[in-house]
C-alpha positions in Angstrom: 60.5 -109.0 28.4 59.5 -105.5 27.3 57.5 -103.6 29.8 54.8 -100.7 28.6 55.6 -97.8 30.9 52.5 -96.8 33.2 50.3 -94.0 31.5 51.1 -90.8 33.1 48.2 -89.3 35.1 47.5 -85.6 34.5 47.5 -82.9 36.7 44.4 -81.0 35.4 40.9 -82.7 35.3 38.3 -81.8 32.8 34.5 -81.4 33.4 31.9 -80.9 30.9 28.2 -80.5 31.4 25.4 -79.2 29.3 23.3 -76.2 30.6 19.6 -76.5 30.5 16.5 -75.5 32.2 15.0 -77.8 34.6 11.7 -79.3 34.5 8.3 -79.9 36.1 8.6 -83.1 38.7 6.2 -85.6 38.1 4.9 -88.2 40.5 3.2 -91.3 40.4 0.0 -91.0 42.7 -1.1 -94.0 44.4 -4.6 -94.4 45.7 -7.5 -96.5 46.9 -10.9 -96.5 47.9 -11.8 -95.6 51.5 -13.2 -99.2 52.1 -10.1 -100.7 51.2 -7.7 -101.6 53.9 -5.4 -99.0 53.8 -8.3 -96.6 54.0 -7.2 -93.0 53.7 -3.7 -93.6 54.4 -2.3 -93.4 50.7 -4.3 -90.0 50.1 -3.0 -88.6 53.6 0.6 -89.6 52.3 0.2 -87.6 49.1 -1.1 -84.5 50.9 2.0 -84.5 53.3 4.4 -84.9 50.2 5.6 -81.3 49.3 5.9 -82.0 45.7 2.4 -82.5 45.1 0.0 -79.7 44.2 -2.1 -78.8 47.1 -5.6 -79.5 46.5 -4.9 -81.5 43.3 -2.5 -84.6 44.7 -3.9 -87.1 42.2 -2.4 -85.0 39.3 0.8 -86.4 38.3 2.4 -83.0 37.8 4.2 -81.6 40.8 5.0 -78.0 41.7 8.4 -78.5 41.8 11.4 -78.2 39.5 14.1 -80.8 39.0 17.4 -80.8 37.5 18.0 -82.9 34.4 19.1 -86.2 34.9 20.6 -86.9 31.2 22.0 -84.9 28.4 18.5 -84.8 27.3 17.5 -83.9 23.6 18.9 -81.3 21.3 16.7 -79.7 18.5 17.5 -77.9 15.6 17.0 -74.4 15.7 17.9 -74.4 19.6 20.8 -73.0 21.4 23.3 -75.5 22.8 24.8 -74.2 26.0 27.6 -75.9 27.9 29.6 -75.3 31.2 33.6 -76.4 30.5 35.8 -76.5 34.0 39.2 -77.4 34.4 40.2 -77.9 37.9 43.7 -78.5 39.4 43.7 -81.7 41.0 47.5 -81.7 41.9 49.9 -79.9 44.8 51.8 -78.0 42.5 51.2 -74.8 40.1 50.6 -75.4 36.7 51.1 -72.8 34.1 50.3 -71.9 30.6 47.0 -73.4 30.3 45.0 -73.1 27.0 41.5 -74.6 27.2 39.9 -74.8 23.5 36.3 -76.4 22.6 35.5 -77.0 19.3 32.2 -78.6 17.7 32.6 -81.0 14.7 29.6 -81.7 12.4 29.5 -83.4 9.3 30.3 -80.3 7.1 32.4 -78.2 9.6 34.3 -77.9 12.9 33.7 -74.6 14.9 35.6 -72.9 17.5 33.5 -72.1 20.3 36.1 -70.9 22.8 35.4 -67.6 24.5 38.8 -67.0 24.6 42.0 -68.4 23.0 44.5 -66.8 25.4 46.6 -68.8 27.5 46.0 -68.7 31.5 49.5 -67.7 33.0 49.2 -69.8 36.0 46.7 -72.1 38.0 47.3 -72.8 41.4 46.3 -76.2 43.5 42.3 -76.7 44.0 41.7 -73.6 41.4 39.7 -73.9 38.3 39.0 -72.3 35.2 35.3 -72.0 34.0 33.9 -71.1 30.5 30.6 -71.2 29.2 30.0 -71.7 25.4 26.6 -71.2 23.5 26.0 -72.4 20.3 23.0 -72.1 17.8 22.4 -75.5 16.3 22.0 -75.1 12.4 22.7 -78.5 11.1 20.8 -82.0 11.7 22.7 -85.5 13.0 25.6 -86.1 14.9 27.9 -83.3 16.4 30.9 -84.1 18.5 32.2 -81.4 21.1 35.8 -81.5 21.4 37.5 -80.6 24.6 41.4 -79.9 24.4 43.6 -78.7 27.7 47.3 -78.0 26.9 49.3 -77.0 29.9 53.2 -76.8 31.4 54.4 -78.4 34.5 56.6 -76.9 37.4 59.4 -79.1 35.5 58.8 -77.3 32.1 57.4 -80.4 30.7 54.2 -79.6 28.0 51.3 -81.8 28.3 48.0 -82.1 26.4 45.1 -84.0 26.4 41.3 -83.6 25.1 37.9 -85.3 25.5 35.1 -85.9 23.0 31.4 -85.5 24.0 29.2 -87.1 21.1 25.3 -85.8 20.8 22.7 -85.8 18.3 20.7 -83.2 17.1 16.9 -83.7 16.2 14.5 -82.3 13.7 11.8 -80.4 15.7 9.5 -79.6 12.9 8.3 -80.9 9.7 7.8 -78.0 7.1 6.1 -78.8 3.9 4.9 -75.8 1.1 2.4 -75.8 -1.6 2.2 -73.2 -4.3 -1.0 -72.4 -5.7 -1.0 -70.1 -8.6 -4.0 -67.8 -9.0 -5.7 -65.4 -11.6 -5.3 -61.9 -10.4 -7.6 -59.5 -10.3 -9.2 -57.7 -13.2 -7.3 -54.5 -12.6 -3.9 -56.0 -12.0 -1.3 -56.7 -14.6 0.3 -59.8 -12.6 -0.7 -62.8 -11.1 -0.8 -63.8 -7.5 0.7 -66.7 -5.9 -0.7 -68.3 -2.7 2.1 -70.2 -0.6 0.6 -72.8 2.1 3.0 -74.1 4.6 2.3 -77.1 7.0 4.0 -77.2 10.0 3.8 -79.9 12.3 5.6 -80.6 15.6 7.3 -83.5 15.7 8.5 -83.4 19.0 7.4 -85.0 22.4 6.3 -81.7 24.2 3.9 -78.8 23.2 5.5 -75.8 21.5 4.2 -72.3 21.8 4.4 -70.7 18.1 5.6 -67.4 18.9 6.4 -66.3 15.2 5.8 -67.9 11.9 6.3 -65.3 8.7 7.6 -65.1 5.2 10.5 -63.2 4.2 9.9 -62.7 0.4 12.5 -62.1 -2.3 13.3 -58.7 -4.0 11.0 -59.7 -6.6 7.9 -60.1 -4.4 5.5 -58.6 -1.8 3.5 -60.9 0.6 0.3 -60.5 2.7 -0.2 -63.0 5.5 -4.0 -64.4 5.5 -3.7 -66.2 9.0 -5.6 -63.5 10.7 -9.5 -62.3 10.7 -11.1 -59.0 12.2 -13.5 -59.4 15.2 -14.9 -56.7 16.7 -12.5 -54.3 15.5 -9.7 -56.3 16.7 -7.3 -58.4 14.3 -7.1 -62.2 15.5 -5.4 -65.1 14.5 -7.4 -67.8 12.9 -5.9 -70.1 15.4 -7.5 -68.2 18.4 -6.0 -66.9 21.4 -4.0 -70.3 21.9 -0.9 -70.5 20.0 0.3 -73.7 21.0 1.3 -76.8 19.3 0.6 -80.2 20.4 3.0 -83.1 19.6 2.2 -84.5 16.0 -0.3 -81.7 15.4 -0.2 -79.8 12.1 -0.9 -76.0 11.6 -1.3 -74.6 8.0 -0.4 -70.9 7.1 -1.2 -69.0 4.1 0.4 -66.3 2.5 -0.1 -64.1 -0.9 2.5 -63.2 -2.7 2.2 -60.7 -5.7 5.2 -59.8 -7.7 6.5 -56.2 -7.7 5.8 -53.6 -10.4 9.1 -53.1 -11.8 9.8 -57.3 -12.3 6.1 -57.4 -13.8 6.5 -54.8 -16.3 10.3 -55.5 -17.0 9.3 -59.2 -17.8 5.9 -59.0 -18.9 5.2 -61.9 -16.9 7.8 -63.7 -14.4 8.9 -67.0 -16.1 10.8 -70.3 -15.3 12.3 -71.0 -11.5 11.8 -68.1 -9.2 12.6 -67.5 -5.9 9.5 -66.8 -3.2 11.5 -66.2 -0.4 11.9 -68.4 3.3 10.0 -69.1 6.0 11.0 -67.8 9.6 9.6 -69.9 12.7 10.6 -68.9 16.6 9.1 -71.3 19.2 9.3 -71.8 22.6 9.4 -74.9 24.5 8.8 -76.1 28.3 10.0 -73.5 30.6 10.6 -71.0 27.8 13.8 -72.5 25.5 13.6 -70.2 22.9 13.9 -72.0 19.0 14.5 -70.6 15.6 14.2 -72.3 12.1 14.6 -70.4 8.7 14.3 -72.7 5.6 16.0 -72.4 2.6 14.7 -70.4 -0.4 11.5 -71.4 -1.8 11.6 -71.9 -5.2 8.7 -72.1 -7.6 8.2 -72.8 -11.2 6.2 -70.1 -12.9 3.2 -71.6 -15.0 4.0 -71.3 -18.4 1.4 -69.6 -21.1 3.2 -70.7 -24.4 4.1 -67.5 -26.8 0.3 -66.0 -26.3 -1.3 -65.9 -23.4 -5.2 -64.8 -23.4 -6.9 -63.9 -20.1 -10.2 -62.7 -19.0 -10.6 -58.9 -17.9 -14.1 -58.8 -17.4 -17.0 -61.5 -17.9 -20.3 -61.5 -16.2 -21.4 -64.5 -13.9 -25.2 -64.6 -15.0 -26.6 -64.0 -18.2 -29.9 -64.0 -20.1 -30.8 -66.7 -22.6 -30.8 -65.6 -26.2 -29.4 -62.1 -25.1 -26.1 -60.8 -26.4 -23.4 -60.2 -23.5 -19.9 -58.7 -23.5 -16.8 -60.0 -22.4 -13.2 -58.3 -22.4 -10.2 -60.8 -23.2 -6.4 -59.6 -22.7 -3.9 -60.9 -25.3 -0.1 -60.7 -24.0 2.5 -61.6 -26.1 5.0 -64.0 -24.1 7.6 -64.5 -26.7 10.7 -62.7 -27.4 9.5 -62.0 -31.2 6.8 -59.8 -32.5 3.6 -61.3 -33.6 0.9 -60.2 -36.6 -2.2 -61.7 -35.0 -5.5 -62.7 -36.7 -8.6 -63.3 -34.8 -11.1 -66.1 -35.6 -14.2 -67.0 -33.8 -15.9 -70.3 -34.2 -19.3 -71.1 -32.9 -20.4 -73.8 -30.7 -23.3 -75.7 -30.1 -24.3 -73.5 -27.0 -22.0 -70.2 -27.4 -22.3 -68.0 -30.6 -19.8 -65.3 -31.5 -21.7 -61.7 -32.3 -19.3 -60.2 -34.8 -16.7 -60.4 -37.8 -14.3 -63.3 -37.5 -10.8 -63.2 -39.4 -10.2 -59.6 -38.6 -6.6 -58.7 -38.3 -5.3 -57.5 -34.6 -2.0 -55.9 -35.8 1.4 -56.4 -34.8 1.9 -57.3 -30.9 5.7 -56.5 -29.6 7.2 -58.9 -27.0 5.6 -58.4 -23.7 3.1 -56.4 -25.1 -0.7 -56.9 -24.4 -3.8 -55.5 -26.1 -7.4 -55.6 -24.8 -10.5 -56.9 -26.9 -14.2 -56.2 -26.0 -16.0 -59.1 -27.7 -19.9 -59.8 -27.8 -21.3 -63.4 -27.4 -25.1 -65.1 -27.1 -26.1 -68.6 -25.7 -29.0 -70.6 -27.1 -29.0 -72.9 -24.2 -29.6 -72.9 -20.6 -27.3 -73.8 -17.9 -23.6 -73.7 -17.0 -22.1 -73.2 -20.8 -18.3 -73.1 -21.5 -17.1 -70.2 -23.4 -14.8 -71.7 -26.2 -13.9 -71.1 -29.8 -11.2 -68.4 -30.1 -8.4 -68.8 -32.4 -5.3 -66.6 -32.9 -3.1 -67.1 -35.5 0.4 -65.6 -36.2 0.6 -64.7 -39.9 4.7 -64.5 -39.4 5.2 -68.1 -38.5 1.6 -69.3 -39.8 1.0 -70.6 -36.4 -2.3 -71.2 -34.7 -2.9 -71.0 -31.0 -6.4 -72.7 -30.2 -8.4 -71.5 -26.5 -11.3 -73.5 -25.6 -12.9 -73.6 -22.2 -11.6 -69.6 -21.4 -14.4 -69.4 -18.9 -17.9 -70.7 -17.8 -21.2 -68.4 -17.5 -24.7 -69.4 -16.1 -27.1 -69.1 -18.8 -30.8 -68.2 -17.0 -34.0 -67.9 -19.0 -35.1 -64.1 -19.3 -37.9 -63.1 -17.0 -41.6 -62.5 -18.8 -42.9 -59.3 -17.8 -47.0 -60.2 -17.3 -49.4 -57.4 -17.6 -52.3 -57.4 -15.7 
């Protein structure tokens, strides 16, 4: 009968502990009314308890710190710190000790050892200590692999390793929305507004230290998350920057294309890279976390071959009195156009001028401005419609309705005494 040899005991012992800050001690208060049998006994016990807050004994929050009792939660963006200790439990000297610590994720394997050099010898009851740090950048299962190799006095090479598995959780839920807005009348390009919704999905409050948008090389950014009060710039969230569990906070940014990119392309088309959000927070007793989103992409609005935009239009006009608007026509195609302007009257808005006039040739990414005159025969909020542009080269017509809206009011009547 074959007997398996007993498993050889190693001369070294490996211990791995996570380094984390302590938490505030919480106690469960037990109270009763004075007319009950215990009387003031419970209250006196709580007052004598050194872990309670003096004068607020019935609160669960204590004034002492307690060491972590378990591995705890690790969130994306936080720094994972661990203490590794190799102790010589034997009564002989061990030589050529090499300690390696690797972190295995779903996509890569990282070496976290502070030093890859072997220790010449380790005497009995002595130890080798190492502290590793790693900023967690992936969600999911992580495995810390600690391997130890050494040589005994008899020249035998020994090797063993241990595995420590932990989960990395998601601390924040970030959602983004883009809004396209027509630019100011004096500007050449369009503005883009980015709304970022950040939700705390952990079980503890967060101190939001920084939330900023790092734009790409194509844009400049202006933060719209502060207001001016009494000559000081104050955030719209008030003086407290805490984000409670499951609470959501909205941040707004305005992006403008840089002049060199806007002039080069006329208007920015297709999918463009806006930038990325940089979020920094602190939890509990100051543990710092940082999260950067991937590059945010935005689909630029399509204007077709020809874009018609308004440069100037009055808000209010008088009934049956001419008013003026200024339009800008931009060639968004890659070919030269020969345009003809036609103006079609509607039931309420009437165009004043010659319809069917030649506008001439318009080269790609070029623009021209038109001053047009209108007259309204109906009061109320009226829509400006009825412009037609025809490219004589391709015999293609572009129709523009509901360009803008104006408020038509009756003209004031002067009464003479």
